[in-house]
C-alpha positions as CSV (number, residue, x, y, z in Angstrom):
1,M,129.4,88.1,85.2
2,S,127.1,85.3,84.0
3,L,125.4,83.1,86.4
4,Q,127.8,80.2,85.5
5,D,130.8,82.4,86.3
6,D,129.1,83.2,89.7
7,L,128.4,79.6,90.4
8,N,132.1,78.7,89.6
9,A,133.3,81.4,91.9
10,V,131.0,80.2,94.7
11,R,132.4,76.5,94.2
12,R,136.0,77.8,94.3
13,N,135.4,79.7,97.5
14,L,133.5,76.8,99.1
15,D,136.4,74.4,98.1
16,E,138.8,76.8,99.7
17,L,136.8,77.1,102.9
18,T,136.5,73.4,103.1
19,R,140.4,73.0,102.8
20,K,140.9,75.7,105.5
21,V,138.5,74.0,107.9
22,E,140.2,70.7,107.4
23,Q,143.5,72.4,108.0
24,L,142.2,73.9,111.3
25,E,140.8,70.6,112.3
26,Q,144.3,69.0,111.8
27,K,146.0,71.7,113.7
28,A,143.5,71.4,116.7
29,A,144.0,67.6,116.8
30,R,147.7,68.1,116.9
31,Q,147.5,70.5,119.7
32,R,145.0,68.4,121.6
33,S,147.5,65.4,121.3
34,A,150.3,67.5,122.6
35,G,148.7,67.8,125.9
36,P,147.6,70.8,128.1
37,A,149.7,74.0,128.0
38,A,151.9,74.7,131.0
39,T,150.1,76.7,133.6
40,P,152.0,79.8,134.7
41,D,153.8,79.8,138.0
42,P,151.8,82.0,140.3
43,S,154.8,82.8,142.4
44,R,156.2,84.7,139.4
45,M,153.7,87.5,139.5
46,V,154.9,90.9,138.6
47,T,153.7,93.9,140.7
48,I,153.0,96.9,138.5
49,P,153.7,100.2,140.6
50,D,150.9,102.8,141.0
51,T,153.4,105.6,140.4
52,P,152.7,107.6,137.2
53,Y,154.7,107.1,134.0
54,D,157.4,109.6,133.1
55,N,155.8,112.2,130.7
56,A,158.8,112.0,128.5
57,L,157.5,108.7,127.3
58,W,154.7,110.3,125.5
59,T,156.4,113.4,124.0
60,D,156.2,112.2,120.4
61,T,153.0,110.2,120.5
62,D,149.8,110.8,118.7
63,D,146.4,110.0,120.1
64,E,145.3,107.0,118.0
65,G,142.4,108.0,115.7
66,L,142.5,111.6,116.8
67,G,145.8,112.9,115.4
68,A,148.3,114.9,117.1
69,R,147.9,116.5,120.5
70,D,148.3,120.1,119.4
71,R,145.8,119.7,116.4
72,R,142.1,119.2,116.4
73,A,140.5,116.0,115.5
74,P,138.8,115.7,112.1
């Protein structure tokens, strides 16, 4: 690529970045004008039991990044 091609690519990317920032600013302004988000009702808390999960839930799972249980990791 020539220097001029590189400069044109930088200008295009900068223009696109400027457009995206303007879009984010507009979205933030709309959300600010909509008011604060509703706060969750603390009386609706869900209690998670300490009992172990059923092992049948995990029969077909692979360990993420490690492969299947019965095989060695790479």
